[in-house]
N, C-alpha and C positions, 0 to 999 in steps of 0.2 A: 389204291393202297387201300387195304379193308381193315381202316381203323377202328371201324362201328365206333361212332363219336356223336354218334347221335344228331347230325347237321341235316337242320327237317330238309321235306323235298318242298313242302309248298311253297309257291311264289311269294319271298314277304314282302312287308307293305312297305318296308324301310330297307335299311342296310346297317342299320342299330344289330351290334354284335348278339343283343338277348334276344331277336325275330330268326336269325342266323344259325345258331349253336344252341341246341339243348344238352346244359350241364345235371351232372347226376344231384338228386337231392340230395343235399348240405347240411347237416348243422355245423355250429359255429368250430368244432375242434374238427371235424370229418373234412371242413374248408380250408382248416391248419393242415390236416396234414398232406388233403391233394397239392394243395399252394407249394408247399416245400418239396414233395415230389417232384413237382412241374418245375420247383427252381434248380433243383440238383441236378435235373434231365441237364438243362441250359447251360448250367457251369459247369458241365463233363466235357461240353464241347467245347473242341481249342481255340474257334471262332465260331459268333455269331455271325448272322447277316446283320446289316446296318437294319433292314427293314423290319426286323424283328425286337431288335433293343430296348425301342420306344416300349412296347408293348410285355416286353419282359419287366422294364421298372415300373411302371405301374403296376403291375403283376408284385412284384416287390414289397413297393412302398404300401399299399393297401391290407396283404399279408403281415410285414410287420405291424401294423396299426391293429390289425385283427389281435395278434398276437399280443400286443402289450396292452389291451385293454379285457384281455382273459387274464393272464398274469396276475394285474394291479388288484381284479380281484380276489386272487387268491396272497395278496399281500407280500410283501418283499422279500430279495431272494433267501437261499438260506445261507447262513453265513460260513459254513466250514463243505463245499464242496466234494470233498474227501467221500466225507461223513454220507455225503446225499448219494453219491453214484455209487457208496457200498449198497446201502438200504436200498434203493432201486435197485439192484441186481439181484440183491434178495427179496423184495416184491413179486420181483417178474418172472422169478424160480418158486416161487410159492402158487403164483397166478395158473404157471404153468401145470406146476406139478396139478390144481385141479381139475387144470381142463384135461390132462390127461387121462387121471382116472376117469373124469364121468365119459371122455370121448370112447374108452373102450367098452364100457356099458353102454351106447349108443350103439354098437358096432353087434350086438348079439341082438336078436330076431326079435321083434316087437309082442312077439308069442312069450313073452319073458317079460313081465310085467315089472321088474325092476329094470328091465330095457325102458319101455316105457317112460317111465319115472326121469329116469339119468337122461331121455331125451328130451322132455319138456323141462329141466334144470337147467340144460349146455342151454337149449335155445333163448331163456332167459337170460343165464350171466353171458355166454358168450355170442353172441346176436353174428359177431363178425372175429370172432377166434380172439386172438391173441393182439389183436391190431392196436388196442388201445396203449398196451405197455410201449410201443414205441413212440406213442406222445411225448412231448417235454415234460419235465419230472409232475409239477403240480394241477399239469392237465391228465394228467395218468392217474397220479392219486384222489383227481376230483369224481376218476371214471370209477375206479377201485371204490373210493367211500360210497358213490353211488349203486354199486353192486351189493355193497357190505350192507348199507341200508335196507335192498333190496331180498335180502336174506329176513331181516329178522321182518319188517313190513308184512311179506308174501308168507311168512311165517315155512320157509323152507327148507329153514334149517330138518325139521321132522322129515323131511323128504334124503334132504345128506345122511340124515343117520341112521334111514334104513337102508341106507346102501351100503354102510359102514366106512362115513368116507368122513368121520368126527376127528382124527387127526389131520387131515388135510386143511380145514375149515378154522381150527383153533391153532394151529400153525399158520395158517394164513393171517390169522385174529392178530398176532403178536407179528408179525411181519410187517404188516398196516399199520400200527401201532409205531414202531420203531420206522416207517418210513415220515411220518406225521409227526412223530419228534424231529425227526431227522431235516425236516424241510420247513419246519418251523411253522407248523401247522397247528398247533394244538389247542390255539383259541379262535381256531378258525369259524365265523359265522354266517352264512348264509347274506349274498351279496342285497342290497336295499329292493325294489322294483327299477328304480330309478335306474341301475345298471343297465339295464336288458335291454332300454331305446339303444343306447349308444352302444352294444352288441350287436345285437338285429342290423341299424345301420352298416356297420362295419363288415358284417357277414353277406350283406349283399352289395357292398362293393366288390371286396373281395370277388366274388363270383362272375361281376361283371367284366372285372380286370382281368378273370382267367378268361371267360369267354373271346373279350376281347384280341385277349392273347393267343390261345388258339385258332380263332380268326384268322389273325395276321399269320400265323405258320400253315395252315391249308390256304393260306391266298397265297404263299410263297412258294408251293409245287408246281412244276414245271413238269409236263407232261415230255421234254422234250429232254430232259436232264436227270437223266435217274438219280444222282446224288440228292436234289432238293425233296425226291419224295422220301428217301433211306436218312436223311437227316430229319425230318418231319416224324419219321418213324420210332427215331430216338426223344427225339423233343415231344410228345405224347407216348412213348410209352408207359408210363406211371398215371395217366389217364384211362388209354387202354385197359391196361391192369386191372383199375378203377371198376372200368362197368362191366370186365370183364370176372368180377367176386360170383362166386355161389354166391345163392339166397341161403340164410342157415338151414341148414338141413340136418345138424349133430357132427358133422363130415369135416366142418370148415375148419383145419389146423396150419397155424402162423408159429412160426418158431420165435421163442422167446429170443432179446438182447445176451448178447453176449458181453 
């Protein structure tokens, strides 16, 4: 079953999941996204073998804890869910517009100076395409906020303007301001350093839980029973897709949420 999951070839010194399964390098948002995808794959099954349920439950528990810690950093949930959804769609559409415009520039040969500038901008702003727009509202907001701050701190606005992209940037900033207000984050302040300790521990626990779950799924495969291989393929599809993501080359495209 060619899942390309990074299972180590060397003989491990123990049977700890950390020794047996190599997970991709993940930050907190990445762990939240990949964890949610693995959980969704499991919940799509009509029935999960009992041998896998415990591992899934551990993953769900750690994933919820990580989500709660990240969510706590950004304050209480928005009071108006409908307004937040509308603002989210608007924000997504404007990031998609900037993404597609830059992507068009990157498809020109690098002998065109503007194409080189666009490729550099694309790799800074969209290293994984538009995947950040798939995150929960407040985590997406933080990712968008970081990108807009990067435009200011690295003086990328001049490059965007040189390509004729100021209408994209101006309307994106307006959409982000509306998103900020809709989520009740107008008074957002960076979290104190003490926040980083529980976040780091929760991230580590979530990744360990993922490894344990993946190991259980792989251990359930019986070469004499084709259905177990098919089940493992379905359950670990999210991990396989994550590992097969192309490196950022200026051509990564992910559709915005509808």
